[in-house]
N, C-alpha and C positions, 0 to 999 in steps of 0.2 A: 505494500499500501505505499504509495509517495504521499510524504508528509513536508507539507510546504514549511512550517516554522514550527517551534517547541519552543514552548514558558517553562522555565523552571519558578517556582516562588517556594521562598524559605517561610511560612506563614502560621503562627502557632496562636489559632484561635484561641480565645479565654473559655475558662471551662464555668459550666454552670453556676458552681458557688463561688466563683471569683478565686478558687484559691489555685493561681496555674505558676506551679514550681517550673524552674527553666527545665523543658525536654531536652533539650542543647545540650544541657551542662553534664547530664546521665547517659547520651546517648550514644550508642556505639560509632566508631571513626567509619566514615564513608568516602569513597568516591565515585564521583559522576563523569560518566564520560559520555559525549554525544557524538557518535560518530555518523559521519555523510560521506555522499559520495554527491556527484553531479548530477543534477537533478532533483535532490530531497531524497532519493529512493534509498532503502537499505542500511538507515539510521533508527539504531535503537538504543534504548536508555539501560545501563548499566550499574549497576550500585552493587558497591561490594564492602559488607560489615565485616569492621576486626576488632580491635584494643580500642578502649575507652582512651578517645581523643576528638578534639574539635578546633579546628586552627581553618581559618579563611585567607591568613596572610599572604598576599601574593609576594611578601618579601622573604618568606621560608619555606625555599623552594625545597625539595629532596635533590639530591646528586644525581646527574643523568645517569653516573653508570651504577649497576646493581652490584651491591656487593655481596659477594658469597657467605652464606651463614656461619656462624662460626659451629664446629662443633666439638663436642666432649670428647676430652683425651681416650683411645680408645674406640670410639667410635668408628664408623665405615659411611662413607655417604652410600648414595642408592649409585652412584658410577663407581664406588670401589665392590659389589657383588659380584659374587661368583659364585655363581651354585654349584658349581663343583671343583672349590677353592681345595678343601682339605683332601682329596682324593691324592694330588702331587706330595702332598706332605707326607705322607704315606705309605707312596709310591705303590698307589693303587691303581689299574690299568684297565679295569674291565667298563668295556664299555655300554653292556647293559644297563651298569648299575649306575652311569654316568648321565645316561639317559634318562634313568627314574630321577635322578636328584632337576635335571632342567626342567619334565613334564609334571616333579611336583613342584619347582618353581613358580612356573605357571600358574599352575592351581592354585597357591599361595597369593599370587599379587591378584588373581581373579577374588579369592574368598576375602582378602584385603577389602577389594570396590564395593561385592556384595555385603560386607560387615559394617562397613565405615558411611557406604549410603543409606544408611538406617544409623547408624549411632556416632557419626560424626567423626572419633578418634578412639584409637584403643583406651585413651582414659574414659570416656562416656562409653564404652563398649565393656568395661569393668565396672561400672557405675547404677549395677541396678540395683544393688540393696538400699542405694539412696533414694529411691522412690517405691521400689515393689515391695510386698510386704503390707506391713502395718507404722501408719507412722501420724505423729501428731503434725496437726496444722498448727500456726500459729492464729486464725483467725478460729478460734476457738470450734474445731471439726479435729476427727482423725479421718485420713484418709488409707485408704484398703488398694490393693494392685496386685493381681492375679494375671498367672500366664493359662490360658485354657482353652486353646483353640477350639475343640471339638465338643464345647459343653454349649447350652442353648440359653441358660439362665442360672443367672450367679446370684449367693446372698450369703451374707455373714451368719452363724446361727451360735448362740454361745450364752453364757452366764448373763450376760447386758440386757439380752431380749428375751431370754425365757427358751431360747434355741428355737425359736419362730423361723421358718426359712422363706418368708414373706414383707417381715417387717425390717429389714435391711438388704436392701437387692440393690442389684446396679439398675439403671432406668434402660428400656428398649434402645434398640438400634444401635446407633454409634454415640448415644449420649451412655451407652452403657460400658460398650465394650471398640475397642479400632477395628480396621481389617487384618492386624496379625495378632487376635485372639487375647488381648491383654484388658482384663475387666477393672473395673472403676467403679471402688463404692465408696461414698460419703457419710461417715459417722458423725451426725452432728451434735454438739453437746447441748444440753438438757437447761432452758433455764429454769431458775428457783423460781417459788413462788413470788409474785411481787415484781418481781424484774421485768421490764422489758426490754426486746430484741434493740441490738444495736442501729442507730441511724446511717451509720456511713460504714460501707463494706468494706474500707482499708483500716478497721480498728483491729489491733491484733491485741493479743496477750500472750506475752510470755511464760510459758507454764512452765517448761524445764527449767529454764533459770531462774531464780530467784532474785528475780528483777523487779526491784521496788519502784523504780521511778513511773511516775505516770499515775501513781496510786494519789494524787494531793489533790484531788476534788475537783480540777477546772474543769467547766465542758470542752466538747470540741469545738463547739462552735467559737468560743472566745480563744482557742490556740489557734483556729483556721484565720481569724479576725488579726490575730495578732501577726501572722506567716504573712497574711498580704499585705498590712501596713509597714512591717520591715523590709517586705521584698520590692512591693512594685512602687513607682513610679504615682503620684497622682495624673489622673488621666490614664493611665496607660490598660488600666483593667475594666473593661466593659462586662458587664453582667448579661448574659443572656439567659431570656425565660427556657426558651426552647432550643434543642439543635437544629429544627428546621426555619428559625429563627429570619437567615440570611436568605435560606431559598422563598421563604413568603415572600418577604419584602421585595424580593427580585421580579416575581410572579407579580406582586401588584403593582410595580411599576410596568411590566410589559401588559399586561393584560387587565390591569385595574381598572374602574369608570375614570380614572386622570391618565391612562394610557393612552397613546396614538392609537385612535382609531381608523384611520387609513392608511395605505400606501406611502402619501405623501407625506403625512404625520411623521409615520415611523422613519422617513427621509432614509439616508441612501447608510449602511451598514460599513462601515470603515475594516480595513483588515485586523488583526489582531492586535500586529505589531502598533500601529497608531494607536487604536483604541489602547492598551496598555501606557504607551506614554502620556496621552492624557491623564488617565486613571492617576498615573503619578505623578503630575504636575498639580491636579486637583488636591491629593490628600499629602500635600508637602509637610502639614502641621500633624499628620496623623503619627503618636507613639508607635502604633502596632505596624505601621507600613513596613514594609521587607524592605534590610538594608542592604540587598543586592539584587541581580538578576542575572539569569543566563539566555541568550537569544542564539538560537541555533542558526548559523552562516556558513555551515559546511565544515568547519574546521574542528578541530577532535580537541577538545578542554579537558581539563580536571580541577582539583579542586582547588589546587595553589593557583590556576588563572581565576580565578571570580574575583571580580574589581568590587571591592567592599566599601563600605561607607565608615571613614575612620574613625568619626564621632559614635555611630553605630555600633561598630567592633567594641570599641572601649568601654562604652557603655556596657554592653552585653556583658565583658570579660569581668567587668568590677562588681557584679553580683555574686552573692553567693548565698545558696540556697540557706534560709534558716532551720539548721538538722536539727538543731534543739528543741522547738516544738512539734517536729514529726518523732525525736524521740518522747518526748512527754505526749505524746499520742498512745504509747505502748502501753497498757497498762500490766502491771506486774500481778504475780502469782496469785497474792493475796486477795488483789481484786478478781480475778478469776475465780477463786473460789466461793467469794462472797457473792457474784452472779449466778456462775453456771453448775450442773452435777454433770459430770464427765459422762461420755457418750458411752467408754468404756475404761473401767478402773485396771490398776495395776493388779496384776497378778488376776485377772479375770480368765476362765479357759472360754474356747472359740474353737470353729472349723470354720472351713468354706463347703458352701451347699453347691452343687451343680446339678443341674436336668441336663439329660446328654437322652440320645435317641434310644440308649437301653433302659432309662430310667433316672431316679433321682438316688445321688449318691453324696457323701458327705468325705471330704479328704482335709488331713495335717494342712493347712498351706505350707506352700514349696520352699517359702523366703522366712517361715518363721523362725525367729533366734533363740525359742526359748521354748521344749515340748516335753509333757510329759509321757511317757507310754501306758501301756493298759497297765492300771491298777485298778484293784478288787473287781473287777468284772468291766470295769466303765473303760471305753474304746477309747486311745490315743489323742488325744488337743492339743493345741498349741496355747501357749499360757501369753496374755499382751505384756510384755516388759517394758513398762516405764516409771521405773524408781523416783521417790519425789528427790527434789535438788538436795537436800543433804542426805540422799541416801544411793545417790551417782557416787561410782567410782571415781576415787580421784587419784589419777596416775603420782608418784613419788620419785620412782625414777627412770632415769631414758635409759636408750637400747646400750647394753655394751659396744664397745667399738670389736668389731670382727676380726679374729684372732688368725695371723697367719697361718696356725694349723689347727683340724679341729679333735680333739676329744670329747666324742660323744659317746652321753651316757643315755642307754633308751630307755625307757619307762612305760608302764600299763601303771594309771591310778589305783584300779581298782583291786589289782593285788598286790600293791605298795605296802600294805600293811602286814603285821606278824599275826594279826588275831581271823580267824575262817570268815570273814565275811569279806560286803565291797565297802574299800576307803575311800574318802572322799577327798576332794579338791583341798581343802585345810589341813584333814592329815598329811596329806602328802607335803604340802609348804612348809607343813611345821617339822618333820621326823626327817624325809627324805633328802631335800634340797640342801640342809646341812651338812649332809652325808655325802653329796654328789661333788659340795667344794671342797670337803676336808679330801675326799678321794683323785681330787687333782685334775677333774675332769672342767672343761668349760663350756658345753654343751648338753643340753639335755633333749633327746627327742622323745615327743609323746606321742603314743600309739592308743587308739580307741577313746581319742577325746569326744569326737562328733559322734551327733546322737545316733544309736542303731538299737533296734527291738531286741535282737538277740545276743544277751550278753557270753553268751557261748562260740560266739563269732569273733570275737576278742575285739571287735569292734570294727570288723572290714565290711559286714553286710552295713555300709551306710543307708540310715532311712531319710535323715533329714540333715543336709549339707549345711546348714547356717547355725544351727544349733549345737551345742556344747551339751552332752550328754548330762540328761537328768540326776542319773542313779547317782553321779558324783560331785554334785552340788549346782549353785544358781553363776548364770553370768560372770555375777559381782565375785564371786569365789575362784573363778577361772582367771580373773583378771587380776585379783590378787595375786594368785600364785605364780602368773609372769611375772608382773609387777617384783615379788620378792626375789624370784631367781633374776631377773635386771639388776637389781640391788648387790647381790654376790657375785655379779659378773657373770654369769649365764648365759649363754643365749638360749634361745628357746626355738626347735623345731617341731613342727605340726605332719604328721603321716597322714598325708591328704589321699585318698581313695576316688580318683578321675576315672579309674580304667571299667569300675562294675558299679552295680548301684544292688541296694535288696529288692527281692521281688513280692516282697509285701505290698497290697494295695490298700489296706487301711490306714499304715502308716506311712508308707515311702510315697514316690515319685511312678510306680509300675500302675498303668493302666489310669492316670491322674485326671482328666478329663475326660474318662468312659470311652476314649479310643486306645487304640494300639499304637499309635506314633507319635505320640507328645514330646517325650523327653526321649525314647529308646526306637530302634532301629524294630519293625517289625515282622513276625515270622521267626524261622530259625536263628536269622543275624542277631536280632534280638534277646538272645537266651545263652549265656555261659552251658556250654554245655556238660560241665563238669562240677560246676560250684552252684549253680538256679539260682543266678544273678542275671542280672538286667545288663544290657550293653548298650550306652550311650551311642546317639546318634551326632555324630561330632561333625557332620558335615550340615548340619543346620544351623542357621546364624542365631534362633533363640535359644537354641541349647548351648552353642557358643557363649552366648551373654550371659548364661546361667553359670554355666562354669569357669568364666573370666572372673565373674561378681565375685564367686564364692572363692575364688583364692586373694581379691584385693581385700574381701570382708576380713578374712582372719587378718591378716597385716594391719587393715586401719584402723577396727574393730578392738582387736585383743593383742595387739603392736607384735605379733609373734615375726619371727627371726628370717623365716625359711621355712621351704617344705623339702619331702623325701616323698617324690611319686610314686605310688605304690603299686607295684605289677604292672609293668608298662608294657610284658609281651601279651596280656590277656588283651589290649587295646589294641595296640599296633597290628597285629594278625586277625585274620576270620577265624582262625582255628584255634585263635586264646593262646598261643605258644605250644600247646600242646603236639608238637611233631618233632622228629629228629633232627638236630640241626650238624650239619657237617663242617660251617665254617664258609661255605662259596656262597661269592658274592650275591650267586643269584637267589637264594633264600631270601635277601634281605629287599628285593625287587620285584618277585613274582607276583602272580595273585591272587596270592593269600596278606599282603601286607594291605593294611586299610590307609591310604596315604590321608583321606580327611583327620583321621587319629595322629599322626604325626604334623597335619598343620596346625591342629589343634596345639600341641607340645610346643611349637614354633611360637605359636600368637602367645602362649602362656609364658615363657620365657621371656619373650622380648616385652611385653606387658611388665612384668614381674622387676624387670630389671634398669627398664626407662623410669616407670613412676617411683621406682626404689632401690636404688643402686647398689645398697650395701644386701640386697636379699639372698638367700642362700639356695639353690635346688638341688636336691638328690634324683638320680634316675636311680628305679630301682629295675634293671634291665637281664634277665638271665640269658639274654640271647647274645649282648653286645652288640647290638645295633652300630654300626659304622657312623662317626660323628656325633656321639651323642653328648660329648664335650663341648664341639666345634662350636664357633661362632655363627649363628641363624646365617649372617652374610655371607658365609665360605661354606655353605652347605651344612651346615651342622644343625641339631636341636637345640643348643645355647644353654643346657645343663651345667654346673659348676663343677660337681660329681658325679662320680657312677660306682656303683657298688659291682664288687669282685665277688660274686655270689659262685665260683669257683673253688676258695678258699675256703669254706666252712664245708662241701662237699667233700675236699682233698682230705680233711680232717678227720672228717665223718666216717670217713673209710679205710682209714689207716688205723684209727681205733678202733673200729667193730670187727673188720675183716682183714687185715694184713697184722702178722706178727711182729714182733718189734723189730725184730733182728734182721729183717727183709723190708722195712721202710728204704723206700727209694732216695735219696737227697736230691738227685736230678730231677727229679719228677718233684718233689716240695718246691726246689726253687722257679721250676718252669711256670709253675701254677701263681706262685706268690710273687714274682715278676710281671707275670704276663705279659711277654714282649709285645705282643700284637695290638696290644691297646696303649692309651695316653695314663702310664702310671703316673704324673705330675696329677691328674686329674682322678686317682682311684682311691675309692671308702674301701677298709679293709675291715672284716672283723671273722671272728673265729667262731661266734654262735650267736644269733639273735635270738629275740623269742619265737621263730619259727622251727630252730634247733628242738624244742622241747614241749614244741603242740602239736596235736592229733597223733598222738601216741610214740611221736619220738622220746628219746633221754638228752637231757643237759649233758656236756663231756664230762660232767663234776660226778653225775651218775653212773655214767659208763667207767670213770676209772676208778671211783670207790663204792662200785653197788656190791652187792654181797657173788654175782658171778664170777668176778674176779678173787676172791679171797681163798677157795677152793683150791687155786694151783699156786697161788703166792702167800707167804708167810705174812704176818699182819703188819709187822713192822716194813718188809721191803714193799707190802702193797701199798703203806701210806707213802711211800719214800718214792716210788713208781709213778703214782698219781698225784702228787705233788710237783714233782721235778717234770713230766710231760706238761701238766698245767700251766708250768710258768714257763716253760720253754717255747710252749704251743704259742702263748701269746705275745712271749717279745720277738720271736721272729715276725713273727705276720704284722706286729706293730712297728718293726724296724727296717726290713728290707725294700719296700715298696713302694707301699701308697702315700697321701698326703693325707687322710686322714683316716681316724680311727673309731672304732665304735664296740659297743659292751654293754649287755645286757643288764638291766638289774639285778643284782645279785651276784650275776656269774664273777665278779671280781674279786670274790672270795670262795669259790666255790661252793654254791648253795645246791645243795644234792639231790634238793626233788626237781623233778620235772614240774613244767605250768601244766595245767588241766582244770579248768574251768568247769563252774557247774553244769550240770546236763543229764538227761535222761540215764546215758550209762553209767553215770557214778551215783545214779540218785540226789541227785544236784549239789553233793558235796564239794565243801571249801577247803578241802584238807590238803590242796595241793595248788588252791586258788593266792596263795600268801607268799610273803619271803620270810625267811629267818632270821632275823636282825640279829637276834640273842647270840648266835652264834660268835660273833664277834667280841662277847664280853669274855670271852674264855684262851687265855693264851696258848692254841692247841693249831690245829692245821688250816681250819679256816683265818685263824689271823696273822698266821704266815703267808697267806695265799694273799690277804688284803694286802698288808705290809706292800711285797713286793709290788703287786699291781698299782700300790702308790709310789713306791720307786719308780716303776716304769714312769708313771705320768710325769712325776719331776723330770726325770731325765732329758721328756722333750721340752719342758718349759722352760729346761737352763738351757740345754744343745741345740733345741729347734730342730731336730729329728724330720720331721713330719714334713718341715716345711722347707726342707734341703731336696738336690735334685735325688733323684733313685738313686740306689746303692750300687757300687761296683761289686759283683761278686768274682772271687777271682780263685776259690777253692771249693770245690767240689769234691770228695771223696766220698764211692758209695761203699766201697770195701770196709772203708775205717769209721763210714758215719759220720764225716766232719763236716761244715758247712763254714765258710768265711768268708766276711765280706764288710767292705769298707764303706762308711756316708758321712758326708761330712768329714770330722776331725775323730771320730770314734771307729774302733778297730769290734769287728762283732765275732764270735768265734762259738761254736753249736757242735758238741759231742752228744748226737742222740743213741751213741751204740749203750745197751742196756747191759754190757757188764765191763768193759774194755776201758780201763782209764788209759791215757798216756802221760809221758814225763817229757818235759824237753819237746814238744812239738812243735815244729817249724811253720811257721806260716808268713807268708810274703806282703812287706810293708814297703810303703816310696819312701816315706819321710824315715832317716833315722835319728833317733833319741829314745828319749824316755817316756815308756807308756805306762799307764797306771790301773789298775782293775778301778771300775767306778761302780760297776753293778754285778753282781754275781748270784745265780740262781741258787747256787749249794750252800749260799749265806745262812748259818744256822737262824740269825731271825727270820729268815724266809722257811725255815722247815727245813734245809739242806741237813748237810754232816759236816760242813765247813773244812771240807780238804784242803783247801788253799789257806794257809796261814795270812797273818797279814803281814809278816815281813816276806811272804811272796806276790805282791798285791804289786810291785812296782819291777818291772822288766826292761831293758837294755836293748835295744838291735846288734846284731850282726852284719857283716858285710856282705853275709852269703845271700847269693839271688837264689829268690825261691818265689813262685806263682807271677813269674815273669818282672819281678819286681827288682830293685836294687839291693832292696835291706831284707833283714827276716828277721821273725821274733821267735824265741824257744818259750814257749808255753805251757802250761799244765792245764789237761784236759779230764777230768775227775767224768765218770759216766754219767750218762743223764745229765750235763748241765750245760751252762750257757755262761759267757765270761764276756763285759764289754769293757776294753779298752780305750783310756784316752791320751792323747799324745799331749804330754804333760811341759817337755822339753826336748827343744831341736838342738841336735848337734850338728857341726858344719864341718865337713871334711875338706 
């Protein structure tokens, strides 16, 4: 369409009540460009709104050349992205896998376009908890939003409305839900008897904060009058009786009784530009006259080329909104309690009610932060969590600085006590956190802390992803636990389960809105073949919105410092990881790989590290998917650490199935070093909670169990178990990884397995606790604890985990000896069950004096003390050994390990 001329006028009409606070003062920055061509064709008006700024000065123009935006250190720009970048780093030349990475990168870009077209950017896409669920609004109401695209009708039922499915419901059509299936319900606070509704819709009551301003008793009319008198100049405000006042006056001028009756009286209608200039000349004295105008003459304009009136501009800039009066308009909590009864009170139970094609159903809201499971025959329900200002938890401690090396203490709250019951957050805070600090760990990792119905599932069949487990305490109790941990200098990691969800329909997300494809895949794809859980539909934008928001929720609401992503194999492969892996690259790029799940992991890591740079993410993947800890810009998934699950399997196999004298030193080194992966990002553990769950046994139960006492004398039996327990931990801790994990109680050789109460054991708590009393006696368990504590101190002093991986230079399968160097320390292990060695030659690079700083055979650790104190210091000889220029003659008692430190360098 041809356009002859375009006029832009910046006109702020006075409001009905005369209170016109400057809109331009709070308007986002905008640019105006009028593009034109000859003849006036193809002209469009484009506006861009961004940061808050308003400037019409022609003198303050931006530089002509566009500057490249600054980048944070270590971040690559889009031009530096290489979808196959990490392959050359490891010498991988598989063309099919490289093509898979390129295709995955294209799919990632398409997914981002789809995601950001809905949610603007990654920050908004992960902020669903800010609006979904139940939130108090400042205008005396509570808003509820839920995603249920398969529902026909939605309402809230609970204690607050007598569980009525019709009283508090979403309105019909688009007033109740949008095109994406998000339902919106408003719960209006109720007026007390004798109170009147607010006259002004913008009247706010700040209920959450104890904000007492605004309770002075001054009426809103008086406040508005003061605001107008202070801000506007005389004659600058004109009150309109109606929004149609100007239209009606114009109509009366044109078609009223005093208007032109004939075409002659009407006269010639001038062009728009001439009429505008005449109007401008006539209204020179009008204070509301616009101070600038833009006339389209075919040229390109932007905001800096607009010619403005300097007098009007300075007068406009000198105005400051009377914010004090607007703050005064906000009533405090006292005034709110005096005038209103809350629509739903703190602690009230509620559920969401849906009408679906298959009938009516009730569900626990998916975004509920506090949920009570089935109790006394009553169905599970959400609890509205809105404590009063004096009861809101106030954080006392800042997040600790992320250490260079992670020494993680894995915990389960429920079994953390010594009594046969479910322990609480408060009991854990009081009793376990001081023990963790004393033991020398710098991080705790919590499992089973997210709400789950089945306690025997250890918390891995999650039902409510935004709620802490109510069986352990309240959200405030959990915040206090994390706050106290931070005060002790302990990071807090959360074991997050986004690889599957509980299949329970009454509590969890399964068939949430009555359909089979809300959060999960339909058909067989949506069910885990072996675990009976549901599999998320990672390619759906709304599911991504839910999962990303869930990660951000735990970081922002509870200040957790990172996540371990549980069982990635179950989500990255359509066979859920239950397949024989040979290590061929084809297995990581075939038809069984879920590309959508990989894209979600990339988005999750990018979101977490962009919004929270100090966050820690750990990948638990038994298949060692290539690129787990590589940058997402170089084709990786972006994790900070990956778990070497092969280490636990190795030790379990050796302890249960291989005689002591048949252990292969080469096999141990190959598994621990894991040369095929990035050792600088490897997290190692000898055993975690999985080792002793589901019918398994802990290492201590294997080593000290009754089955072994029949073949070995009691004294030798305890010595063997204690020695191997310490040696296994020391070599796993020091040889290769950059992070170490220990499950609660294993540091002192907890004698029992973990077994949660279930039907098979008559719901017994006999093995669902920890025997902390064992540390009171100076015996076997105290010796093991003392050694583990010294091992943690060794890393704190010598920074073992943060150093480069060790250099293994001596592996002797016949003598069962292993030796390696890491940093300034020399580690020597003698796994032989019988033979001890005197003056055993080990190669070292530096000539000098080496001193024993840790010895597993020390008497304080339950050893025999074969190496006396006068034998702790050793001097090197010039004999060339193990490819090094010098050697050290050491004493190696059977089943023992020593750590030597270079204390004095001899220069020749």
